[in-house]
VEXDREN-2710 file (C-alpha; in Angstrom, 1 decimal):
% VEXDREN-2710
k/r/px/py/pz
1/MET/-32.4/-45.9/70.4
2/ARG/-36.1/-44.5/70.1
3/LYS/-36.8/-42.9/66.7
4/SER/-38.3/-39.8/68.6
5/VAL/-34.6/-39.2/69.7
6/VAL/-32.4/-40.3/66.3
7/ILE/-34.6/-37.9/64.1
8/PRO/-33.4/-34.8/65.8
9/ILE/-30.2/-35.8/66.3
10/ILE/-29.9/-36.4/62.5
11/VAL/-31.6/-33.2/61.9
12/LEU/-29.1/-31.0/64.1
13/LEU/-26.3/-32.6/62.5
14/THR/-27.4/-31.9/59.1
15/LEU/-27.9/-28.5/60.0
16/ILE/-24.4/-28.0/61.6
17/ALA/-22.6/-29.6/58.6
18/GLY/-24.7/-27.1/56.2
19/ALA/-23.9/-24.1/58.3
20/ALA/-19.9/-25.1/58.6
21/SER/-20.4/-25.6/54.5
22/TYR/-22.1/-22.2/54.1
23/VAL/-19.1/-20.4/56.4
24/ILE/-16.7/-21.8/53.9
25/ALA/-18.4/-20.5/50.6
26/ASP/-18.8/-17.2/52.6
27/ILE/-15.2/-17.0/53.2
28/TYR/-14.4/-17.8/49.4
29/ASP/-17.0/-15.2/48.3
30/LYS/-19.3/-18.1/46.7
31/VAL/-22.3/-17.3/48.7
32/PRO/-23.8/-14.0/50.0
33/GLY/-22.4/-13.0/53.5
34/ILE/-20.2/-10.5/55.3
35/LEU/-17.0/-13.4/55.8
36/THR/-14.2/-12.8/52.7
37/MET/-10.9/-13.9/52.0
38/LYS/-10.6/-10.6/49.6
39/PRO/-7.7/-8.2/51.2
40/PRO/-8.4/-5.1/52.5
41/SER/-8.7/-1.5/51.4
42/GLU/-8.0/0.6/54.2
43/ALA/-4.8/1.2/56.2
44/TYR/-3.5/-1.7/58.3
45/SER/-7.3/-3.1/58.1
46/LEU/-7.0/-6.7/58.5
47/PRO/-10.4/-8.8/57.6
48/THR/-12.3/-10.4/60.3
49/ILE/-12.0/-14.3/60.2
50/GLN/-14.7/-16.4/61.2
51/VAL/-14.9/-20.4/61.1
52/ALA/-17.7/-22.8/62.5
53/GLY/-19.3/-19.8/64.3
54/ILE/-16.5/-18.6/66.2
55/ASP/-15.8/-14.5/65.3
56/TYR/-12.0/-14.2/65.7
57/ARG/-11.6/-10.3/66.6
58/GLU/-10.9/-8.2/64.0
59/LEU/-7.6/-7.0/63.2
60/THR/-8.3/-3.3/62.1
61/GLY/-7.5/0.3/62.7
62/ASP/-7.3/1.3/66.4
63/ASP/-8.8/3.9/68.0
64/ALA/-6.6/6.3/69.7
65/ASP/-8.6/6.6/72.7
66/THR/-8.1/2.7/73.3
67/PRO/-5.1/2.5/76.1
68/MET/-2.0/0.7/74.8
69/PRO/-0.2/-1.7/76.8
70/ASP/2.1/-0.9/79.6
71/PRO/5.4/-0.6/78.2
72/GLN/7.0/-1.9/81.4
73/ALA/4.8/-4.9/81.5
74/VAL/5.6/-5.4/78.0
75/GLN/9.5/-5.2/78.6
76/ALA/9.1/-8.0/81.4
77/ARG/7.3/-10.1/79.5
78/ILE/10.1/-9.9/76.8
79/GLU/12.8/-10.5/79.6
80/ALA/10.5/-13.5/80.7
81/PHE/10.8/-15.3/77.2
82/GLN/14.3/-14.9/77.1
83/HIS/14.8/-16.3/80.6
84/ASP/12.3/-19.1/79.4
85/VAL/14.2/-19.9/76.5
86/ALA/17.4/-20.1/78.6
87/GLN/16.4/-22.6/80.9
88/ALA/16.1/-25.3/78.0
89/GLY/19.8/-25.3/78.0
90/ALA/20.3/-25.6/81.4
91/ASP/19.5/-29.5/81.4
92/ASP/21.4/-29.8/78.2
93/HIS/24.5/-32.1/78.2
94/ASP/26.1/-30.1/75.2
95/LYS/25.9/-26.7/77.1
96/PRO/25.4/-24.9/74.0
97/ALA/26.4/-21.4/73.6
98/PRO/23.2/-19.1/74.9
99/PRO/21.0/-17.7/72.1
100/THR/21.1/-14.4/70.3
101/TYR/18.0/-12.1/70.2
102/SER/17.0/-9.1/67.9
103/ILE/13.6/-8.1/69.6
104/ARG/11.2/-5.1/69.0
105/ILE/7.5/-4.4/69.8
106/LEU/5.7/-1.1/68.8
107/ASP/2.1/0.2/69.1
108/THR/1.1/0.3/65.7
109/LEU/-1.4/3.4/66.0
110/SER/1.8/5.9/67.5
111/GLY/4.7/4.2/66.6
112/LYS/5.5/4.0/70.2
113/VAL/8.4/1.6/71.3
114/LEU/7.2/-0.7/73.9
115/ALA/10.0/-3.0/74.0
116/GLN/12.9/-4.5/72.7
117/SER/15.9/-6.2/73.5
118/ASN/19.3/-5.9/71.1
119/ALA/17.1/-4.5/68.2
120/ASP/19.9/-3.3/66.2
121/THR/21.6/-6.8/66.5
122/GLU/21.8/-8.1/63.0
123/LEU/20.8/-12.0/62.8
124/THR/19.6/-14.7/61.0
125/PRO/16.4/-13.4/59.7
126/ALA/15.2/-16.6/57.7
127/SER/11.9/-16.5/56.4
128/THR/10.5/-13.1/57.6
129/ASN/13.3/-11.5/55.2
130/LYS/10.3/-12.6/52.3
131/VAL/8.6/-9.4/53.7
132/PHE/11.1/-7.0/52.1
133/SER/10.7/-8.9/48.8
134/ALA/6.8/-8.7/48.9
135/ILE/7.0/-4.7/49.6
136/ALA/9.4/-4.6/46.4
137/ALA/7.6/-6.2/44.0
138/LEU/4.3/-4.4/44.8
139/LYS/6.3/-1.1/44.6
140/VAL/8.1/-1.7/41.3
141/LEU/5.9/-3.8/39.6
142/GLY/2.2/-3.0/40.7
143/PRO/-0.2/-4.5/42.7
144/LYS/-2.4/-5.1/39.2
145/HIS/0.5/-6.2/37.2
146/ARG/0.6/-9.6/35.9
147/PHE/3.4/-11.8/34.4
148/THR/2.7/-12.6/30.5
149/THR/3.7/-16.1/28.9
150/GLN/4.2/-15.6/24.9
151/CYS/3.7/-18.0/21.9
152/GLN/6.0/-16.0/19.1
153/ARG/6.8/-17.3/15.7
154/GLU/9.5/-16.4/13.3
155/GLY/9.2/-18.8/10.0
156/SER/8.6/-22.7/10.8
157/THR/9.6/-21.6/14.6
158/ILE/7.0/-21.6/17.5
159/TYR/8.9/-19.9/20.2
160/LEU/7.8/-20.2/24.0
161/VAL/8.8/-16.9/25.6
162/GLY/8.7/-17.1/29.6
163/GLY/7.7/-13.9/31.6
164/GLY/7.7/-14.7/34.9
165/ASP/4.7/-16.9/35.8
166/GLN/5.5/-19.7/38.1
167/LEU/2.6/-20.7/38.8
168/LEU/1.3/-22.2/35.7
169/ALA/-1.1/-24.9/35.2
170/ARG/-0.1/-27.9/33.0
171/GLU/-3.7/-27.7/31.5
172/SER/-6.3/-25.2/31.3
173/GLY/-6.1/-22.1/34.2
174/ASN/-8.7/-21.7/37.0
175/GLY/-9.2/-17.7/36.3
176/ILE/-9.1/-17.2/40.1
177/GLU/-6.5/-18.6/42.3
178/ALA/-2.6/-17.5/42.0
179/ARG/-1.7/-21.5/41.6
180/GLY/-2.8/-22.5/38.2
181/TYR/-4.5/-19.3/36.7
182/ALA/-3.0/-19.7/33.4
183/GLY/-2.9/-22.8/31.9
184/VAL/-0.4/-23.8/29.3
185/LYS/-3.0/-26.1/27.3
186/ASP/-4.9/-22.6/27.0
187/LEU/-1.9/-21.2/25.1
188/ALA/-1.1/-23.8/23.0
189/VAL/-4.8/-23.7/21.5
190/LYS/-4.7/-20.1/21.1
191/CYS/-1.4/-20.7/19.4
192/ALA/-2.8/-23.1/17.0
193/ALA/-6.0/-21.2/16.6
194/ALA/-3.9/-18.5/15.2
195/LEU/-1.7/-20.5/12.9
196/HIS/-4.9/-22.3/11.6
197/ASN/-6.0/-18.9/10.7
198/ASP/-3.2/-19.1/7.7
199/ALA/-4.5/-22.5/5.6
200/LYS/-0.9/-22.8/4.3
201/ASP/0.5/-23.2/8.0
202/SER/-2.3/-25.8/9.1
203/THR/-0.3/-28.6/7.8
204/ARG/3.1/-26.9/8.1
205/PRO/5.6/-28.7/10.2
206/PHE/7.0/-26.4/13.4
207/ARG/9.9/-26.8/15.7
208/ILE/9.5/-25.7/19.3
209/ALA/12.0/-23.2/21.0
210/LEU/11.7/-22.4/24.7
211/ASP/13.0/-18.6/25.6
212/ASP/13.7/-18.3/28.8
213/THR/16.3/-15.4/28.3
214/ILE/14.7/-12.9/30.6
215/TYR/16.3/-14.1/33.5
216/SER/20.1/-14.5/34.0
217/THR/22.1/-17.5/35.5
218/PRO/23.0/-19.1/37.8
219/ARG/19.0/-19.7/39.4
220/GLU/20.1/-21.2/42.0
221/HIS/21.7/-19.5/45.2
222/PRO/25.4/-21.1/46.1
223/ASP/24.5/-20.4/50.0
224/TRP/21.9/-22.7/49.7
225/TYR/24.0/-25.4/49.0
226/THR/27.1/-24.2/51.4
227/HIS/24.4/-24.5/54.2
228/ALA/22.2/-27.7/53.1
229/VAL/19.0/-25.8/52.6
230/ALA/18.7/-26.3/49.1
231/GLU/16.0/-29.3/49.1
232/TYR/13.7/-26.1/49.8
233/GLY/14.4/-24.3/46.7
234/GLY/14.9/-25.1/43.3
235/PRO/16.1/-23.0/40.0
236/VAL/14.3/-19.8/39.6
237/ASP/12.7/-20.0/36.2
238/PRO/10.8/-17.3/34.4
239/LEU/8.0/-20.0/33.8
240/ALA/6.9/-23.3/35.8
241/PHE/4.7/-25.5/37.1
242/ASP/4.1/-24.8/40.9
243/THR/7.5/-23.1/41.1
244/GLY/8.9/-26.1/39.8
245/ARG/8.0/-28.6/41.9
246/VAL/7.4/-32.0/40.9
247/ASP/4.3/-32.7/42.8
248/LEU/2.4/-30.9/45.5
249/ARG/3.7/-32.8/48.2
250/TRP/7.3/-32.1/49.3
251/SER/9.2/-34.2/46.4
252/GLY/11.9/-32.0/45.5
253/PHE/12.2/-29.8/42.2
254/TYR/12.9/-30.3/38.9
255/SER/16.3/-29.7/37.6
256/ASP/15.3/-27.7/34.8
257/PRO/11.5/-26.3/35.4
258/ALA/11.4/-24.3/32.4
259/MET/11.9/-27.1/30.1
260/GLU/8.6/-29.1/31.7
261/VAL/7.1/-26.3/30.2
262/GLY/8.3/-26.4/26.9
263/LYS/7.7/-29.9/26.6
264/GLN/4.2/-29.8/27.9
265/PHE/3.5/-26.7/25.4
266/LEU/4.8/-29.1/22.6
267/ALA/2.6/-31.9/23.6
268/LYS/-0.8/-29.7/23.9
269/ILE/0.2/-27.6/20.7
270/LYS/0.2/-31.3/19.2
271/GLU/-3.3/-31.9/20.2
272/ALA/-4.6/-28.5/18.9
273/GLY/-3.3/-30.2/15.2
274/VAL/-0.2/-28.2/15.0
275/GLU/2.3/-30.4/13.3
276/VAL/5.6/-30.4/15.1
277/GLU/8.6/-32.1/14.5
278/GLY/11.6/-32.7/17.2
279/ASP/12.0/-31.9/20.5
280/VAL/11.8/-28.5/22.6
281/VAL/15.2/-26.6/21.9
282/ARG/16.5/-23.7/24.3
283/GLU/16.9/-20.7/21.6
284/LYS/16.2/-16.7/22.0
285/THR/13.5/-15.2/20.4
286/PRO/14.5/-13.1/17.2
287/ASP/12.8/-9.0/17.3
288/SER/11.6/-10.1/13.9
289/ALA/9.2/-12.8/15.6
290/LYS/5.6/-11.9/15.5
291/LYS/3.3/-12.7/18.6
292/LEU/0.4/-15.3/18.1
293/ALA/-0.9/-15.6/21.5
294/ASP/-0.5/-15.1/25.1
295/ILE/-1.7/-15.6/28.5
296/GLU/-1.7/-14.0/31.8
297/SER/-0.9/-14.7/35.4
298/ALA/-2.7/-13.8/38.6
299/THR/-1.9/-10.4/39.9
300/VAL/1.1/-9.6/41.6
301/GLU/-1.0/-8.9/44.8
302/GLN/-2.5/-12.2/44.3
303/VAL/0.7/-14.0/44.1
304/VAL/2.7/-12.2/46.9
305/ASP/-0.5/-13.1/48.8
306/PHE/0.0/-16.8/47.9
307/MET/3.8/-16.2/48.7
308/LEU/3.8/-15.1/51.9
309/THR/0.9/-17.4/53.1
310/THR/2.9/-20.6/51.9
311/SER/6.3/-19.4/52.5
312/ASN/7.2/-20.3/49.0
313/ASN/11.2/-19.6/48.5
314/VAL/11.4/-20.0/44.9
315/LEU/8.2/-17.6/44.2
316/ALA/10.0/-14.8/46.3
317/GLU/13.1/-15.1/44.5
318/ASN/11.1/-14.9/41.3
319/MET/9.1/-11.9/42.5
320/CYS/12.7/-10.2/42.8
321/PHE/14.4/-11.4/39.8
322/ALA/10.9/-10.1/38.0
323/SER/11.4/-6.7/40.1
324/ALA/14.6/-6.3/39.1
325/VAL/13.8/-6.8/35.4
326/LYS/11.6/-3.8/35.9
327/ALA/14.1/-1.6/37.4
328/GLY/16.2/-2.2/34.7
329/LYS/18.9/-4.3/36.7
330/GLU/20.2/-7.9/35.7
331/ALA/17.8/-10.4/37.0
332/SER/19.7/-12.5/39.3
333/PHE/20.2/-12.7/42.9
334/GLU/22.3/-9.6/43.2
335/GLY/19.9/-7.5/41.1
336/GLY/16.8/-8.7/43.4
337/THR/18.5/-8.3/46.5
338/GLN/19.9/-4.8/45.9
339/THR/16.2/-3.6/44.1
340/VAL/14.7/-4.8/46.9
341/ARG/16.9/-2.2/49.4
342/GLU/16.8/0.5/46.9
343/THR/13.1/0.2/47.1
344/LEU/12.7/0.5/50.6
345/SER/15.2/3.0/50.8
346/LYS/13.0/5.1/48.8
347/ILE/9.7/4.5/50.7
348/GLY/11.6/5.8/54.1
349/ILE/13.0/2.6/55.6
350/ASP/16.2/2.5/56.7
351/THR/17.8/-0.3/54.9
352/THR/21.5/0.0/57.2
353/HIS/21.1/-3.4/59.0
354/LEU/19.6/-5.3/55.9
355/LYS/22.0/-7.6/54.2
356/ASN/20.2/-9.9/52.1
357/HIS/22.1/-12.1/50.1
358/ASP/18.4/-13.6/48.5
359/CYS/14.9/-13.0/48.9
360/SER/13.4/-15.8/50.4
361/GLY/15.7/-15.7/53.6
362/LEU/17.3/-19.4/52.8
363/SER/20.3/-17.8/53.1
364/VAL/22.0/-18.4/56.3
365/ASP/24.3/-15.5/55.7
366/GLY/22.0/-13.0/55.1
367/LYS/21.1/-10.4/58.0
368/ALA/18.4/-8.1/59.2
369/ASN/17.2/-7.1/62.7
370/ALA/14.0/-6.4/64.5
371/GLN/14.4/-2.7/64.0
372/VAL/14.0/-2.8/60.1
373/LEU/11.8/-5.6/60.5
374/THR/9.1/-3.6/62.5
375/ASP/9.9/-0.3/60.7
376/THR/8.6/-1.9/57.1
377/LEU/6.0/-3.5/59.0
378/GLN/4.7/-0.1/60.2
379/THR/5.2/1.0/56.8
380/VAL/2.7/-1.5/55.6
381/ALA/0.1/-0.5/58.7
382/ALA/0.5/3.2/57.6
383/ASP/-0.4/3.0/53.5
384/LYS/-3.2/4.8/53.3
385/ASN/-3.8/4.0/49.6
386/ALA/-3.4/0.4/50.1
387/HIS/-1.0/-0.6/47.8
388/LEU/0.4/-2.8/50.2
389/LYS/-2.7/-4.7/51.3
390/ALA/-1.1/-8.0/50.1
391/VAL/1.7/-8.0/52.6
392/SER/-0.8/-7.6/55.9
393/TYR/-3.1/-9.8/54.0
394/GLY/-1.3/-12.3/52.8
395/LEU/0.7/-12.9/56.5
396/PRO/-0.5/-16.3/58.2
397/ILE/-2.9/-15.9/60.7
398/ALA/-2.5/-18.0/64.1
399/GLY/-3.9/-21.0/63.9
400/LEU/-6.0/-20.6/60.8
401/THR/-3.9/-20.3/57.9
402/GLY/-0.7/-20.9/56.1
403/THR/2.2/-21.4/57.8
404/LEU/0.8/-20.5/61.3
405/ASP/-2.1/-23.4/61.2
406/LYS/-0.8/-25.5/63.5
407/ARG/0.3/-23.1/66.2
408/PHE/-1.7/-21.2/68.6
409/LEU/-4.4/-23.5/68.1
410/ASP/-5.2/-24.1/72.2
411/LEU/-4.2/-20.5/72.6
412/ASP/-6.7/-17.4/73.3
413/VAL/-4.5/-15.6/70.4
414/LYS/-5.9/-17.7/67.9
415/GLY/-7.2/-15.8/65.4
416/THR/-5.6/-12.6/66.4
417/VAL/-1.8/-12.7/65.0
418/ARG/-0.8/-12.4/61.7
419/ALA/2.7/-12.8/61.1
420/LYS/5.4/-13.8/58.8
421/THR/7.1/-17.5/60.1
422/GLY/11.0/-17.8/59.6
423/SER/13.0/-20.8/60.2
424/LEU/16.5/-22.3/59.3
425/PRO/18.8/-24.8/61.0
426/ASN/20.1/-21.7/62.8
427/SER/17.2/-19.4/63.1
428/ARG/13.5/-19.1/64.3
429/ALA/11.7/-15.9/63.5
430/LEU/8.2/-14.3/63.9
431/ALA/7.2/-10.9/62.4
432/GLY/3.8/-9.1/61.9
433/PHE/0.7/-8.1/64.4
434/LEU/-0.9/-8.7/67.2
435/ARG/-4.4/-7.9/68.5
436/THR/-4.7/-7.4/72.2
437/GLN/-8.0/-8.0/74.1
438/ASN/-8.3/-4.4/74.5
439/GLY/-8.5/-3.8/70.8
440/ARG/-5.0/-2.1/70.2
441/THR/-2.6/-3.2/67.3
442/LEU/0.7/-4.2/68.0
443/THR/3.7/-4.7/65.5
444/PHE/6.4/-7.2/66.4
445/ALA/9.4/-8.6/65.5
446/PHE/11.1/-11.6/67.1
447/ILE/14.6/-13.1/65.7
448/ILE/16.4/-16.0/67.8
449/ASN/19.7/-17.4/66.4
450/SER/21.6/-20.3/68.3
451/GLU/23.6/-23.3/66.9
452/SER/21.7/-25.6/69.2
453/ALA/18.1/-27.5/68.5
454/THR/17.3/-27.3/72.3
455/TYR/17.4/-23.6/72.2
456/LEU/15.6/-23.2/68.9
457/SER/12.5/-25.7/69.9
458/SER/12.3/-23.8/73.3
459/ALA/12.1/-20.5/71.5
460/LEU/9.4/-21.7/69.6
461/GLU/7.3/-23.0/72.3
462/HIS/7.9/-20.0/74.3
463/LEU/7.3/-17.5/71.8
464/ASP/3.8/-18.8/71.3
465/LYS/2.9/-18.2/74.9
466/THR/4.6/-14.8/75.1
467/LEU/2.4/-13.5/72.4
468/ASP/-0.5/-14.6/74.0
469/ASP/0.4/-13.4/77.3
470/LEU/1.0/-10.0/75.5
471/ALA/-2.6/-10.0/74.0
472/LYS/-3.5/-10.0/77.5
473/LEU/-1.6/-6.8/78.6
END
């Protein structure tokens, strides 16, 4: 190839690579620009997402003059969806029982019901249940609340006191992202500095005690084992590295996440020059103990954002345990779910059909329906003070983020759906917001339950296409 051709190609490729890098940097607010990953401040304003020069239509407040889709057309598409899913079982030699549905679609601005099918039927909602838990955490704890991990001292004992931060870093915290915002090494260094301020303590041997008594036991839900989904959740401890996961790959959970933090704290405080004898023990902090140092997590709104985007089960339970503590209830599965229902009721949501057994949605025995899901999402959309902005912002974006990053890739609706996914052996669900091509926002919830893998696979396939069709009405 001639030099006169090669050089322009190289220049072009360089410019494309540079532009892509700038877009990514702009999204994360590292360089000036209109793109951002920061949450919105207006009622149900969701950010415009631009990737590689493609402008994904902004999901924002609607103009009342923009026509809403024809309800008859929306209802027809819902019925077509159910028909398409049913066809998948026609050729199944096992002849499984037909799936059950709970579906509801609203016009977000007016609240008008555009279509529904068994909207009041209670089904297993799977991880769409996390929407309820997220709202409770934001309302009870507050969006700006931070979880504190402390080191306290009484005599020759240093107490490591957990306060709800399950996203601790093993080393220094990053101070930016929810995962790893605060680091155990930082706490150890600060604690050691406080001890060294007293000359007589600089060489004194100490013992390390772990205090995780803020949460009750058991910390793993019995339903998870009954229905063989325990591998997707671990112990709900008030301090952990990455919610207790062994590593960032799917390698299971530590049996005692809090103790893993305790062991790391012991190692790091030794590195900081404090003499320690023995292993970490479990012991409640006495009231007479003196606080030496602490570290704080990212804000609750950041943690909720992360929890919803990644559909982190343990983190969802943790938010409910912490909410229960703040509400004066026992930090347990029962206390957490009760706090969720009471909080939703206080903000005007009818929870008659919300029968949550946990806060993550891992329990197959937990029930909800499309009506309570869409009513809850409508509350998020109408939150004029933006206290619940982390819910709408944390919902995965079709074809781009979180648990929707591999879906809708070849559909026109890519980038214009924000929704919480749900998946269990007997359930597929999706609930969130859809922006139509005419500029109208729809609130929707689909729950499909079946014991047939054939039906559930078909439901997932046809659900994405159905939302694509709805966006064109």
